C-alpha positions in Angstrom: -3.9 0.4 26.5 -0.9 -1.9 26.5 -0.1 -4.3 23.8 -1.1 -7.9 24.3 1.5 -10.6 23.7 -0.1 -13.7 22.2 1.9 -16.9 22.7 1.4 -20.0 20.7 0.9 -23.5 22.2 3.8 -25.9 22.6 5.2 -26.5 19.1 4.8 -29.9 17.5 7.7 -32.2 17.1 7.8 -31.6 13.3 7.5 -28.0 12.2 4.6 -27.6 9.7 5.3 -26.1 6.2 5.3 -22.3 6.3 2.5 -20.9 4.1 4.9 -18.1 2.9 7.7 -20.4 1.9 6.6 -20.8 -1.7 6.0 -17.1 -2.4 9.4 -16.2 -1.0 11.2 -19.0 -2.8 10.0 -17.4 -6.1 11.7 -14.1 -5.3 15.2 -13.4 -6.5 16.3 -10.3 -4.6 19.6 -8.6 -4.0 20.8 -8.9 -0.4 20.5 -7.8 2.3 16.7 -8.0 2.3 14.7 -6.0 4.7 11.4 -7.0 6.4 9.0 -4.3 7.8 8.4 -5.8 11.3 5.7 -4.4 13.5 5.7 -7.3 16.0 2.2 -8.4 14.9 1.2 -11.8 13.7 1.5 -11.2 10.0 5.0 -9.5 10.0 6.2 -12.1 12.6 5.3 -14.9 10.2 6.9 -13.1 7.3 10.1 -12.5 9.4 10.5 -16.2 10.2 9.9 -17.2 6.6 12.4 -14.6 5.3 15.0 -15.7 7.8 14.8 -19.2 6.4 14.9 -17.9 2.8 17.9 -15.5 3.3 19.8 -16.7 6.4 22.3 -14.2 7.6 21.2 -11.7 4.9 18.1 -10.3 6.5 17.5 -7.0 8.4 14.4 -6.0 10.3 12.9 -2.5 10.1 10.5 -1.2 12.8 8.7 2.1 12.9 7.7 3.5 16.2 4.7 5.8 15.4 4.4 7.3 18.9 0.6 7.4 18.6 -0.2 5.1 21.6 1.3 4.0 24.9 1.7 0.4 23.6 4.3 1.5 21.0 7.2 1.2 23.4 6.1 -2.4 24.1 6.0 -3.2 20.4 9.6 -1.9 20.0 10.8 -3.9 23.0 9.2 -7.1 21.7 10.7 -6.6 18.2 14.1 -6.0 19.6 13.9 -9.1 21.8 12.6 -11.3 18.9 15.3 -10.1 16.4 18.1 -10.5 19.0 17.0 -14.1 19.6 16.8 -14.8 15.8 20.2 -13.1 15.1 18.5 -10.5 12.8 19.7 -6.9 13.0 16.9 -4.5 13.8 16.8 -0.9 12.7 14.2 1.4 14.4 12.9 4.8 13.4 10.7 7.0 15.6 8.3 9.2 13.6 5.7 11.9 14.4 2.7 10.4 12.6 0.1 12.8 14.0 -2.2 14.0 11.2 -2.7 17.6 10.2 -6.0 19.1 11.1 -8.7 17.5 8.9 -6.4 14.8 7.6 -6.9 11.1 7.9 -5.0 9.5 10.8 -4.6 6.3 8.8 -3.2 8.2 5.8 -0.8 10.2 7.9 0.6 7.1 9.6 1.0 5.3 6.3 2.8 8.2 4.7 5.2 8.5 7.7 5.7 4.7 7.8 6.7 4.4 4.2 9.1 7.3 4.3 10.7 5.9 7.5 11.0 2.4 6.1 12.7 3.7 3.0 15.2 5.7 5.0 15.9 2.7 7.3 16.4 0.4 4.3 18.8 2.7 2.6 20.8 3.1 5.8 21.0 -0.7 6.2 22.0 -1.1 2.5 18.8 -2.9 1.6 17.2 -2.2 -1.8 14.0 -4.2 -1.1 11.6 -4.1 1.8 9.1 -7.0 2.3 5.7 -6.1 3.5 3.3 -8.6 5.2 -0.1 -7.6 3.8 -1.9 -10.8 2.8 -5.1 -11.9 0.9 -7.4 -10.7 3.7 -5.8 -7.2 3.6 -6.2 -7.1 -0.1 -9.9 -8.0 0.1 -10.5 -5.3 2.7 -8.7 -2.8 0.5 -11.1 -3.6 -2.3 -14.0 -3.1 0.0 -12.7 0.2 1.1 -12.2 1.2 -2.5 -15.8 0.2 -3.3 -17.0 2.2 -0.4 -15.5 5.4 -1.6 -16.5 4.9 -5.3 -13.0 4.4 -6.5 -12.0 3.7 -10.1 -9.8 0.9 -11.4 -6.6 2.0 -9.6 -8.4 1.7 -6.3 -10.2 -1.5 -7.2 -6.9 -3.0 -8.2 -6.0 -2.9 -4.5 -2.4 -3.1 -3.3 0.3 -3.9 -5.9 2.6 -6.8 -5.3 5.6 -4.6 -6.2 6.1 -0.8 -6.1 8.8 1.8 -5.7 8.7 4.6 -3.1 11.4 7.0 -2.0 14.0 5.1 -4.0 13.3 1.7 -2.4 11.4 -1.3 -3.8 8.5 -2.5 -1.7 7.3 -6.1 -2.3 4.2 -7.8 -0.9 4.8 -11.5 -1.4 1.8 -12.7 0.7 -1.1 -11.3 -1.3 -2.2 -14.8 -2.2 -1.8 -16.1 1.4 -4.7 -16.0 3.8 -4.2 -14.4 7.2 -5.5 -17.3 9.3 -3.0 -19.6 7.7 -0.2 -17.4 9.0 -1.6 -17.4 12.5 -2.1 -21.1 12.5 1.5 -21.6 11.6 2.7 -19.4 14.4 0.5 -21.2 16.9 1.6 -24.6 15.7 5.2 -23.5 16.1 4.7 -21.9 19.5 5.8 -18.4 18.2 4.3 -15.4 20.0 3.4 -12.0 18.6 1.9 -8.7 19.9 -1.7 -7.6 19.4 -2.1 -3.9 18.6 -4.9 -2.6 20.8 -5.9 -0.1 18.1 -7.1 -3.0 16.0 -10.2 -3.0 18.3 -10.9 0.7 17.6 -14.0 0.7 15.4 -13.7 4.4 14.7 -11.2 3.2 12.0 -13.0 2.1 8.8 -10.7 -0.9 8.2 -11.4 -2.2 11.8 -15.2 -1.9 11.2 -14.8 -4.0 8.1 -12.9 -6.7 10.0 -15.2 -6.8 13.0 -18.6 -6.1 11.5 -18.7 -6.6 7.7 -16.2 -9.5 7.3 -18.2 -11.9 9.6 -21.4 -11.2 7.7 -19.6 -11.9 4.4 -18.0 -15.1 5.9 -21.5 -16.4 6.7 -23.1 -15.4 3.4 -20.1 -15.9 1.0 -17.2 -17.8 2.6 -14.9 -17.4 -0.5 -15.2 -13.6 -0.6 -11.6 -13.0 0.2 -10.3 -15.1 -2.6 -12.8 -13.8 -5.1 -12.3 -10.1 -4.2 -8.5 -10.6 -4.5 -9.1 -12.1 -7.9 -11.2 -9.1 -8.9 -8.3 -6.9 -7.8 -5.9 -8.7 -10.1 -8.3 -8.3 -13.0 -8.7 -4.6 -12.3 -4.9 -4.2 -12.1 -4.5 -5.9 -15.5 -7.1 -3.6 -17.0 -5.5 -0.5 -15.4 -2.1 -1.6 -16.9 -3.7 -1.6 -20.4 -5.2 1.9 -19.8 -1.8 3.1 -18.6 -0.2 1.9 -21.8 -2.8 3.7 -23.8 -2.4 6.9 -21.8 1.4 6.8 -22.1 1.1 6.4 -25.8 -1.4 9.3 -26.1 0.8 11.5 -23.9 4.0 10.6 -25.9 2.1 11.7 -29.1 1.8 15.1 -27.5 5.5 15.3 -26.6 4.9 14.4 -23.0 2.6 17.3 -22.0 -1.2 17.5 -22.6 -2.0 19.7 -25.7 -5.4 21.2 -25.9 -5.8 20.3 -29.6 -4.6 16.8 -29.0 -7.0 16.3 -26.1 -9.9 17.7 -28.0 -9.3 15.1 -30.8 -9.7 12.2 -28.3 -13.0 10.9 -26.9 -13.9 12.2 -23.4 -13.1 8.9 -21.6 -9.7 8.8 -23.3 -9.0 12.4 -22.4 -9.8 11.5 -18.8 -7.6 8.5 -18.9 -4.6 10.6 -20.2 -5.1 13.4 -17.7 -5.3 10.9 -14.8 -2.2 9.2 -16.0 -0.4 12.6 -16.5 -1.3 13.8 -13.0 -0.4 10.5 -11.3 2.8 9.7 -13.2 4.3 13.1 -13.7 3.1 15.0 -10.6 2.2 12.4 -8.0 -1.4 13.7 -7.5 -4.9 12.9 -8.5 -8.0 14.8 -9.3 -11.4 14.1 -7.7 -14.2 13.0 -9.9 -15.7 16.5 -9.7 -12.4 18.2 -10.5 -11.8 15.9 -13.5 -15.2 16.5 -14.9 -14.7 20.3 -14.6 -11.3 20.0 -16.2 -12.8 18.1 -19.2 -15.5 20.7 -19.6 -12.8 23.4 -19.5 -10.7 21.6 -22.2 -13.8 21.2 -24.4 -14.7 24.9 -24.0 -11.1 26.1 -24.6 -11.4 27.0 -28.3 -10.1 30.6 -28.2 -6.7 32.1 -27.2 -8.3 34.1 -24.4 -9.9 31.1 -22.6 -7.9 30.6 -19.4 -7.8 27.5 -17.2 -6.9 27.6 -13.5 -8.2 24.6 -11.6 -6.9 23.6 -8.2 -6.0 19.8 -8.0 -4.3 18.3 -5.0 -1.6 20.7 -3.7 -1.3 22.6 -7.0 -3.1 24.1 -10.0 -3.7 23.0 -13.6 -3.2 26.0 -15.8 -3.4 26.7 -19.5 -0.1 27.9 -21.0 -0.8 28.7 -24.7 -1.6 25.4 -26.4 -0.6 23.3 -23.4 -1.8 22.3 -19.9 0.7 22.5 -17.1 0.6 21.6 -13.4 2.0 24.2 -11.0 2.7 22.9 -7.5 1.7 25.2 -4.6 
């Protein structure tokens, strides 16, 4: 299915205020600044706002996933738009096909971030702006609730993160998606509609097309309240991370069996989750973590071994310590 280009009506005589102007004005970033530009409405609105905020100091980054026939049309649209705006566009083509049994959405996201980081570094940009907004944040919280996530999941998307040596910033998390589209329409600015957004085999699309309308009817403010809950969860998680970091530092940076056994079980779990995430970039499932806690509690003799598979590696006992050995 080909991409659909959505034009706006004839622009008004006076351009309306851009809903992203204030969030971008609050950012003090080294230049050049990069924008992840897919050609869709959200990233189009962000590109225009960023072009006003950093005139002549902006680069566009586009990732061609190669997953659908419309991808060539997306790239052509992005090139034409950036040429008209005087914004250099850097394009990467990636193979985002998932491994057998892997999530297509996860595979595409991983490939996209890696490609964006590489493009940004090649363009000399230390920061990439992403166009996720308040609606995306609310959907992320719903997805987290659906899979029984803990605080890190319920915190949704962070406003600022580092991946592959590049800073990624989401300045629009407090801006509602419809406001961005209204601005584009009022200004007569077109964008492309990704045909995969209609594919209800993807969970996020089912939320947008089936769940969101029901929530709109029953609870019109759900996007704002869910986003606020995400901020509360992020604050609580930050406190837990501070506690875990202090507990881990007291063990010289590596979990010690005696030190773990002196903590409450919830505090042990908090330390181990933090250790796995911050030091090894992985996470244990709820069942794996419960098993690990049981093993730690039972590990009272020198002969008690621990070998528990987590992520792409194994947690092992090495004397008085726990270690993580990557596969």
